VOPAGU-2260 file (C-alpha; in pm, 1 decimal, decimal comma):
REM VOPAGU-2260
SITE   aa  ch    i         X         Y         Z
SITE  MET   A    0    5402,8    8986,4   14033,4
SITE  ARG   A    1    5707,0    9014,3   13875,5
SITE  ARG   A    2    5940,2    9207,3   14078,0
SITE  ALA   A    3    6326,5    9285,9   13960,4
SITE  VAL   A    4    6572,9    9457,1   14121,5
SITE  VAL   A    5    6832,8    9618,2   13850,7
SITE  LEU   A    6    7228,0    9652,8   13948,2
SITE  PHE   A    7    7232,1   10015,2   13817,6
SITE  SER   A    8    7605,3   10165,3   13761,4
SITE  GLY   A    9    7489,4   10444,3   13568,0
SITE  GLY   A   10    7659,0   10352,3   13213,7
SITE  LEU   A   11    7472,1   10284,9   12902,9
SITE  ASP   A   12    7435,9    9876,3   12992,5
SITE  SER   A   13    7245,9    9935,2   13282,2
SITE  THR   A   14    7036,2   10213,4   13175,9
SITE  ALA   A   15    6908,8    9989,9   12875,1
SITE  CYS   A   16    6864,8    9765,2   13157,7
SITE  LEU   A   17    6658,1    9994,1   13344,4
SITE  TYR   A   18    6439,9   10057,5   13091,8
SITE  TRP   A   19    6414,0    9738,0   12960,3
SITE  ALA   A   20    6299,1    9654,4   13283,8
SITE  LYS   A   21    6040,8    9887,8   13354,8
SITE  ARG   A   22    5869,4    9762,4   13059,0
SITE  ASN   A   23    5894,8    9403,0   13136,4
SITE  TYR   A   24    5823,5    9378,7   13496,7
SITE  ASP   A   25    5534,0    9511,2   13781,6
SITE  GLU   A   26    5801,6    9641,3   14043,1
SITE  VAL   A   27    6129,2    9783,6   13956,0
SITE  ILE   A   28    6378,6    9876,7   14215,2
SITE  MET   A   29    6712,8   10006,1   14119,4
SITE  LEU   A   30    7009,1    9947,2   14336,4
SITE  THR   A   31    7366,0   10163,5   14316,4
SITE  ALA   A   32    7651,9   10066,1   14524,2
SITE  ASN   A   33    7889,4   10317,1   14624,0
SITE  TYR   A   34    8262,8   10216,6   14722,0
SITE  GLY   A   35    8459,7   10505,7   14662,8
SITE  SER   A   36    8526,4   10476,3   14290,2
SITE  ASN   A   37    8650,6   10795,3   14095,9
SITE  GLU   A   38    8267,0   10880,5   13943,8
SITE  GLU   A   39    8094,0   10787,5   14252,7
SITE  LYS   A   40    7917,5   11109,8   14321,1
SITE  VAL   A   41    7832,3   11115,9   13931,6
SITE  THR   A   42    7680,9   10806,2   13944,6
SITE  ASN   A   43    7442,1   10907,0   14239,6
SITE  ARG   A   44    7342,7   11167,9   14074,0
SITE  VAL   A   45    7301,9   10988,8   13704,4
SITE  ALA   A   46    7084,3   10713,7   13973,5
SITE  GLU   A   47    6876,3   10990,7   14072,7
SITE  PHE   A   48    6818,6   11139,4   13760,5
SITE  PHE   A   49    6668,0   10831,7   13599,6
SITE  SER   A   50    6473,2   10707,0   13953,5
SITE  LYS   A   51    6291,2   11044,6   13890,0
SITE  GLU   A   52    6267,3   11017,4   13533,3
SITE  LEU   A   53    6142,0   10651,1   13515,2
SITE  ASP   A   54    5951,1   10682,6   13891,5
SITE  VAL   A   55    6146,5   10376,1   13993,1
SITE  PRO   A   56    6264,6   10368,2   14375,4
SITE  LEU   A   57    6643,7   10409,7   14419,5
SITE  LYS   A   58    6856,4   10241,6   14697,7
SITE  ILE   A   59    7181,8   10379,3   14743,4
SITE  VAL   A   60    7433,1   10112,1   14989,6
SITE  ARG   A   61    7736,3   10182,9   15082,8
SITE  LEU   A   62    8007,4    9928,7   15072,9
SITE  ASP   A   63    8316,6   10030,3   15261,2
SITE  PHE   A   64    8457,0    9702,1   15313,3
SITE  LEU   A   65    8507,0    9699,9   14891,5
SITE  GLU   A   66    8670,9   10053,5   14868,0
SITE  GLU   A   67    8917,2    9917,6   15137,6
SITE  PHE   A   68    8975,2    9599,5   14950,9
SITE  SER   A   69    9024,7    9796,6   14600,6
SITE  LYS   A   70    9265,3   10013,2   14733,4
SITE  LEU   A   71    9439,6    9701,2   14855,7
SITE  ARG   A   72    9482,6    9576,2   14484,7
SITE  GLY   A   73    9581,7    9926,3   14347,9
SITE  THR   A   74    9248,2    9925,3   14114,3
SITE  THR   A   75    9289,5   10284,4   13930,8
SITE  LEU   A   76    8908,1   10311,3   13971,1
SITE  VAL   A   77    8932,3   10410,4   14327,4
SITE  GLY   A   78    9162,8   10695,6   14377,6
SITE  GLY   A   79    9362,2   10644,0   14062,4
SITE  GLU   A   80    9467,6   10748,5   13729,7
SITE  THR   A   81    9301,2   10521,5   13480,7
SITE  PRO   A   82    9447,6   10415,3   13114,6
SITE  LYS   A   83    9401,0   10648,7   12813,0
SITE  VAL   A   84    9319,4   10448,5   12536,8
SITE  THR   A   85    9206,4   10499,0   12121,9
SITE  GLY   A   86    8999,6   10271,7   11993,9
SITE  GLU   A   87    9257,6   10131,5   11740,1
SITE  GLU   A   88    9435,7   10047,2   12072,2
SITE  LEU   A   89    9168,9    9814,9   12252,1
SITE  GLU   A   90    9164,3    9618,1   11943,2
SITE  ASP   A   91    9455,0    9491,9   12034,7
SITE  ILE   A   92    9326,7    9209,5   12313,0
SITE  ARG   A   93    9672,1    9262,6   12519,9
SITE  VAL   A   94    9594,9    9625,1   12538,1
SITE  ALA   A   95    9184,9    9565,2   12662,9
SITE  GLN   A   96    9318,5    9309,5   12887,7
SITE  GLU   A   97    9550,3    9525,8   13055,7
SITE  THR   A   98    9308,1    9822,0   13096,5
SITE  ALA   A   99    9052,7    9547,1   13231,6
SITE  LYS   A  100    9300,8    9456,6   13485,4
SITE  SER   A  101    9361,7    9839,0   13562,9
SITE  VAL   A  102    9015,1    9910,6   13641,0
SITE  TRP   A  103    8901,6    9583,4   13802,8
SITE  VAL   A  104    8714,8    9619,6   14141,1
SITE  PRO   A  105    8810,2    9294,4   14326,0
SITE  ALA   A  106    8464,7    9047,4   14295,9
SITE  ARG   A  107    8272,3    9345,4   14244,3
SITE  ASN   A  108    8026,1    9155,6   14031,2
SITE  VAL   A  109    7984,9    8873,1   14303,9
SITE  VAL   A  110    7904,3    9100,2   14600,4
SITE  LEU   A  111    7680,8    9370,9   14384,1
SITE  ILE   A  112    7523,5    9030,7   14329,5
SITE  ALA   A  113    7456,3    8896,6   14656,9
SITE  VAL   A  114    7332,1    9256,2   14792,2
SITE  ALA   A  115    7076,3    9244,8   14512,7
SITE  ALA   A  116    7015,3    8875,4   14624,2
SITE  SER   A  117    6972,9    8951,9   14991,2
SITE  LEU   A  118    6719,1    9210,6   14909,8
SITE  LEU   A  119    6482,4    8981,0   14725,8
SITE  ASP   A  120    6491,9    8727,9   14935,7
SITE  ALA   A  121    6379,1    8968,3   15203,1
SITE  LEU   A  122    6100,8    9109,7   14953,0
SITE  GLY   A  123    5985,1    8742,1   14836,8
SITE  GLY   A  124    6224,7    8700,9   14532,0
SITE  GLY   A  125    6223,6    8819,5   14214,8
SITE  ASP   A  126    6491,4    8893,6   13930,5
SITE  ILE   A  127    6844,6    9071,5   13977,8
SITE  VAL   A  128    6877,1    9241,2   13589,1
SITE  VAL   A  129    7221,9    9276,1   13513,9
SITE  GLY   A  130    7411,5    9442,7   13188,4
SITE  PHE   A  131    7681,5    9224,0   13125,3
SITE  ASN   A  132    7683,4    9240,1   12737,8
SITE  ALA   A  133    7940,5    9018,0   12464,4
SITE  GLU   A  134    8156,7    9329,0   12408,0
SITE  GLU   A  135    8245,9    9336,5   12799,5
SITE  GLY   A  136    8260,4    8985,2   12849,3
SITE  ALA   A  137    8578,7    8919,9   12576,4
SITE  THR   A  138    8763,8    9091,4   12910,0
SITE  PHE   A  139    8569,0    9085,1   13168,2
SITE  PRO   A  140    8539,8    8674,4   13321,9
SITE  ASP   A  141    8241,2    8780,2   13523,7
SITE  ASN   A  142    8027,8    8935,3   13222,9
SITE  THR   A  143    7976,4    8606,5   13069,6
SITE  PRO   A  144    7711,2    8373,9   13010,0
SITE  GLU   A  145    7891,1    8138,1   13229,9
SITE  PHE   A  146    7927,9    8357,8   13465,8
SITE  VAL   A  147    7534,9    8394,5   13516,7
SITE  GLU   A  148    7495,6    8036,2   13517,1
SITE  LYS   A  149    7683,7    7985,4   13800,7
SITE  MET   A  150    7561,1    8230,9   13988,5
SITE  ASN   A  151    7215,3    8115,1   13959,8
SITE  GLU   A  152    7329,9    7809,8   14039,4
SITE  MET   A  153    7462,7    7951,0   14362,3
SITE  LEU   A  154    7127,5    8151,0   14438,8
SITE  ARG   A  155    6929,7    7821,0   14406,5
SITE  TYR   A  156    7156,6    7689,5   14710,3
SITE  GLY   A  157    7194,4    8060,4   14914,7
SITE  THR   A  158    6863,0    8209,7   14899,1
SITE  MET   A  159    6493,7    8070,1   15060,1
SITE  ALA   A  160    6281,2    8271,4   14782,6
SITE  GLU   A  161    6337,8    8249,8   14416,0
SITE  VAL   A  162    6616,8    8458,0   14299,1
SITE  LYS   A  163    6783,0    8469,2   13988,2
SITE  VAL   A  164    7020,3    8698,0   13745,4
SITE  VAL   A  165    6866,7    8826,6   13437,2
SITE  ALA   A  166    7134,5    8944,1   13156,8
SITE  PRO   A  167    6885,7    9116,8   12915,2
SITE  LEU   A  168    7204,7    9203,4   12682,0
SITE  ILE   A  169    7443,3    8894,9   12730,5
SITE  ASN   A  170    7448,2    8870,4   12350,0
SITE  LEU   A  171    7495,8    9215,1   12241,9
SITE  ASP   A  172    7816,2    9448,8   12189,6
SITE  LYS   A  173    7772,0    9842,4   12226,0
SITE  LYS   A  174    7655,7    9892,1   11889,8
SITE  GLY   A  175    7349,1    9655,7   11941,7
SITE  ILE   A  176    7305,3    9821,8   12322,2
SITE  ALA   A  177    7266,6   10156,1   12147,2
SITE  ARG   A  178    7003,2   10023,0   11902,2
SITE  LEU   A  179    6820,0    9888,9   12208,3
SITE  LEU   A  180    6840,9   10230,5   12407,7
SITE  LYS   A  181    6695,0   10404,4   12052,5
SITE  GLU   A  182    6423,4   10134,2   12028,3
SITE  LEU   A  183    6332,1   10219,1   12401,7
SITE  ASN   A  184    6351,5   10585,6   12396,6
SITE  ALA   A  185    6596,4   10639,9   12654,6
SITE  LYS   A  186    6720,6   10953,1   12741,3
SITE  TYR   A  187    7132,9   10810,8   12705,4
SITE  GLU   A  188    7270,5   11128,9   12746,2
SITE  TYR   A  189    7200,2   11147,8   13083,2
SITE  SER   A  190    7443,7   10834,7   13173,5
SITE  ASN   A  191    7743,0   10827,3   13268,0
SITE  SER   A  192    7993,6   10575,8   13117,4
SITE  CYS   A  193    8329,6   10761,4   13240,3
SITE  TYR   A  194    8567,2   10649,5   13467,6
SITE  MET   A  195    8704,7   10991,2   13495,5
SITE  PRO   A  196    8438,8   11214,2   13454,4
SITE  LYS   A  197    8445,8   11639,0   13465,6
SITE  GLY   A  198    8134,2   11708,5   13619,2
SITE  PHE   A  199    7825,8   11809,5   13437,9
SITE  THR   A  200    7667,6   12061,0   13168,6
SITE  GLU   A  201    7426,9   12355,7   13340,3
SITE  ASP   A  202    7124,9   12101,3   13210,7
SITE  GLY   A  203    7263,5   11790,8   13394,6
SITE  LYS   A  204    7464,7   11588,9   13143,6
SITE  PRO   A  205    7748,3   11414,2   13272,1
SITE  ILE   A  206    8089,6   11513,6   13079,4
SITE  HIS   A  207    8285,4   11251,8   12993,1
SITE  CYS   A  208    8681,3   11277,9   12941,7
SITE  GLY   A  209    8680,7   11104,0   12647,4
SITE  GLU   A  210    8984,2   10944,1   12652,5
SITE  CYS   A  211    8938,7   10620,2   12914,8
SITE  GLU   A  212    8834,1   10280,0   12788,8
SITE  SER   A  213    8459,4   10297,6   12876,3
SITE  CYS   A  214    8426,5   10648,0   12694,9
SITE  VAL   A  215    8582,6   10517,1   12377,5
SITE  ARG   A  216    8360,5   10197,6   12358,3
SITE  ARG   A  217    8062,6   10387,7   12479,7
SITE  HIS   A  218    8144,8   10687,0   12158,2
SITE  ARG   A  219    8221,2   10360,2   11904,9
SITE  GLY   A  220    7932,3   10192,6   11996,9
SITE  LEU   A  221    7683,8   10500,9   11925,1
SITE  ILE   A  222    7823,5   10620,2   11611,7
SITE  GLU   A  223    7837,1   10291,0   11481,0
SITE  GLY   A  224    7516,7   10130,2   11644,4
SITE  ILE   A  225    7281,1   10444,7   11522,4
SITE  GLY   A  226    7479,4   10705,6   11379,6
SITE  GLU   A  227    7485,4   10934,4   11673,8
SITE  ASP   A  228    7644,6   10997,2   12015,1
SITE  LYS   A  229    7466,0   11299,4   12227,6
SITE  THR   A  230    7747,2   11265,7   12494,7
SITE  VAL   A  231    7913,7   11560,3   12639,4
SITE  TYR   A  232    8312,3   11474,8   12567,1
SITE  ALA   A  233    8561,5   11677,7   12718,5
SITE  VAL   A  234    8791,3   11544,3   12421,9
SITE  GLU   A  235    8658,2   11385,0   12146,3
SITE  PRO   A  236    8708,7   11016,6   12166,1
SITE  LYS   A  237    8942,3   10869,1   11935,2
SITE  ILE   A  238    8739,8   10536,1   11788,3
């Protein structure tokens, strides 16, 4: 039996991974981490929606130490105001790198993979499905093929069961992910990419700020990838 744990953060990438895993594995578990981020309550509600929608069990783990360390570092993703950008500004690699530094949660993907590996080690093995992709890999070093390779090397020594990281989106940009979501018939409008979400609509769709880096990348990817964006924004993103 093929088993997968999907690291689910609520956005386009992890939503695509969840639908992809549902199609490709016999058993799928969603794993969502809480560490005091600005979008935490929205992320949890989104996770609960997709858990019911796809009939996938959900585990939410609380990582108080990661919240403490994030505040120690001063990441804007935990209790701060994330930068506002436009698509034109993101074309400047220096701007993209600065926004990445601003929202960096210390060693987050290392920690989350370790948590998922512990769960799978207890269950007898399986794959950790992550939403790493080429677009974010350009500014986030823990979204790269090299990172996946090194983590898998570590897992060969760090687990008793056979556990490995699988990154189905690793060669895709946001346009490609948008196309995959459409192919999988995913209800992406119920996902949340926003760093500073404004709550929910009456029918349960997250309200995105439209001004943070993540909103801009989301909107641009959907428009350029599939020619539409059903996401609800407080402010229309400038792409």
